[in-house]
C-alpha positions, 0 to 999 in steps of 0.5 A: 797916405792910405787909412786903415780902420780894423775892427774885431781880431785886428787889434794886434796890428801894428805898424813899423816906426808907429806914433800916436797922433791926436787928430781933433775933429768937429765929432771929438779928438781920434787918435790915429796911429801914423806909420808904415806898413809893406813900405807905404806911410798909412794911419791906423784907426783900431775901430773899437777902441783901446781894449776893444771897449767900444760897441759897434753902435758907439764907434765915432764913425764920422770922428773917424772918418773925418781924421782921416781926411784931415790927415790926407788920406784917399783910400781906406782898407778896412776889416770887419769879421762876419757871421756866413750865411752862404757856402762862399762865406762858411766859417774860416773864409776871407771875402772882398764883399761888393753890395751892401745892406744896411739894417742899422736905425739911429746911427750918425751917418751923414756930414750934413750939417756940418761947418765945412762939408757941402752937403751933396745926395751921394751916388752909392750904387757900388758902395765899394771902391773897385780898385781897393777890390781889386787889391785885396783880391789880388793880393789875396792871390799873390800870397795863395789865400783864397778870397771870394770876390763879392757878396752882400754884406748885411750891417746889423745894428748890434752889440747883440747876436742876430736871431734865426728869423732875423737871418732868415730875412736878411737870406731872402733880401740876398744877403750872404753875410752879417757884420755890424760896422761896415756902415754908416763907414762906407757911406761917410767915406764916399761923401768926402771923396775917399774910396773904401774897401773891405776885407771880410773874415767869417768867423762864424756861421749866422744865427739857426745856420748851425743847428747850434747856439752861438758862443763867444769862445767859438767865434774868438777862436774861430777869429784868432785863426783866420784873422791872421791871414787878414793880416797877410792880405791887408799887408799884401793890399797896401803894397799894391796901392799908390801912396 
């Protein structure tokens, strides 16, 4: 089964023959939507919960990833909206990052100590699964939707947006885009042996790069435009993956 974890802008994603299933985990109960997408069985988690009520630092990532494992998910395709910090990641662009810098603090970022989990130091040299990255990139080509191959995703704590100085620091660190949710998701998936690929939609320039203050209304409008392409690429990628 293929897992989907979708974020901002993708709340209206629905499945064929969709049914809600409650999955109990050591970290709480997770509501998973099970059904089909592109004629493939999938398990869908809406990262921010019903009515988009969970801020990035409140997302129960350990529960979500554990629930996916419990359902037999072997690959997760996730989506996220980001602020662009380089030309290839300008607003309106889709991208499939290949690296992460984690700036989050205080998040529960490991399953260590959980009964039934064999603790191990994971190799996280390449944080994203290359086969899943390839599926997303090939999906974009098939649909004639340009998707940037690669980029460094800076994961910040949120829920506030960044300062201009923080963005300058992240650029100096080699980052290309900034979001708030890929960590600890990607690392937790690796701990449980689940492949993890991320499709990003740039919906604004990061703070200090546009010369004007960021407003949520502008971000929302940009999100509505680009996320319909994201949904198409996601479905096409699912069609290319084994069950």
